C-alpha positions as semicolon CSV with decimal commas, in nm:
position;residue;x (nm);y (nm);z (nm)
1;X;-5,486;10,995;-2,549
2;X;-5,476;11,207;-2,861
3;X;-5,663;11,099;-3,161
4;X;-5,443;11,082;-3,480
5;X;-5,575;11,302;-3,763
6;X;-5,661;11,203;-4,107
7;X;-5,436;11,275;-4,407
8;X;-5,609;11,390;-4,723
9;X;-5,426;11,390;-5,055
10;X;-5,541;11,436;-5,426
11;X;-5,335;11,156;-5,541
12;X;-5,515;10,992;-5,853
13;X;-5,747;11,101;-6,147
14;X;-6,106;11,152;-6,042
15;X;-6,190;10,812;-6,205
16;X;-6,032;10,646;-5,927
17;X;-6,330;10,660;-5,687
18;X;-6,307;10,347;-5,486
19;X;-6,072;10,192;-5,229
20;X;-6,090;9,881;-5,419
21;X;-5,969;10,038;-5,752
22;X;-5,627;9,849;-5,844
23;X;-5,444;10,190;-5,823
24;X;-5,591;10,277;-5,473
25;X;-5,553;9,915;-5,354
26;X;-5,164;9,912;-5,444
27;X;-5,143;10,241;-5,248
28;X;-5,328;10,099;-4,951
29;X;-5,078;9,798;-4,955
30;X;-4,798;10,052;-4,950
31;X;-4,949;10,230;-4,652
32;X;-4,995;9,907;-4,463
33;X;-4,626;9,813;-4,514
34;X;-4,516;10,149;-4,401
35;X;-4,748;10,122;-4,080
36;X;-4,587;9,771;-4,023
37;X;-4,235;9,921;-4,047
38;X;-4,341;10,180;-3,781
39;X;-4,498;9,922;-3,563
40;X;-4,850;10,066;-3,604
41;X;-5,165;10,026;-3,811
42;X;-5,368;10,179;-4,092
43;X;-5,685;10,275;-3,916
44;X;-5,872;10,411;-4,213
45;X;-5,850;10,424;-4,587
46;X;-6,096;10,583;-4,835
47;X;-6,097;10,721;-5,175
48;X;-6,329;10,987;-5,312
49;X;-6,289;11,099;-5,685
50;X;-5,915;11,063;-5,667
51;X;-5,859;11,205;-5,323
52;X;-5,713;10,951;-5,081
53;X;-5,808;10,987;-4,705
54;X;-5,633;10,782;-4,456
55;X;-5,510;10,767;-4,087
56;X;-5,266;10,567;-3,875
57;X;-5,270;10,489;-3,502
58;X;-4,919;10,668;-3,479
59;X;-4,878;11,040;-3,449
60;X;-4,521;10,997;-3,525
61;X;-4,604;10,842;-3,868
62;X;-4,869;11,095;-3,934
63;X;-4,628;11,368;-3,869
64;X;-4,363;11,218;-4,086
65;X;-4,594;11,185;-4,390
66;X;-4,709;11,555;-4,348
67;X;-4,354;11,670;-4,343
68;X;-4,289;11,483;-4,660
69;X;-4,611;11,625;-4,818
70;X;-4,502;11,981;-4,716
71;X;-4,166;11,933;-4,863
72;X;-4,309;11,835;-5,194
73;X;-4,507;12,159;-5,229
């Protein structure tokens, strides 16, 4: 079995430095809803100085998010 990778995105100002910060918590809820829609789970979620690091147990969802992020660049 292949282990899904982590996605790391600079998303918030550096002051958002905790997964329990209200902005981060709202984003985590969004990720959990997306995971449910894809029939998978959010495996990890952390925030470090505005950078969000998360992973799912779905390679399909991880790949889709990476495609979206690449299109935005």
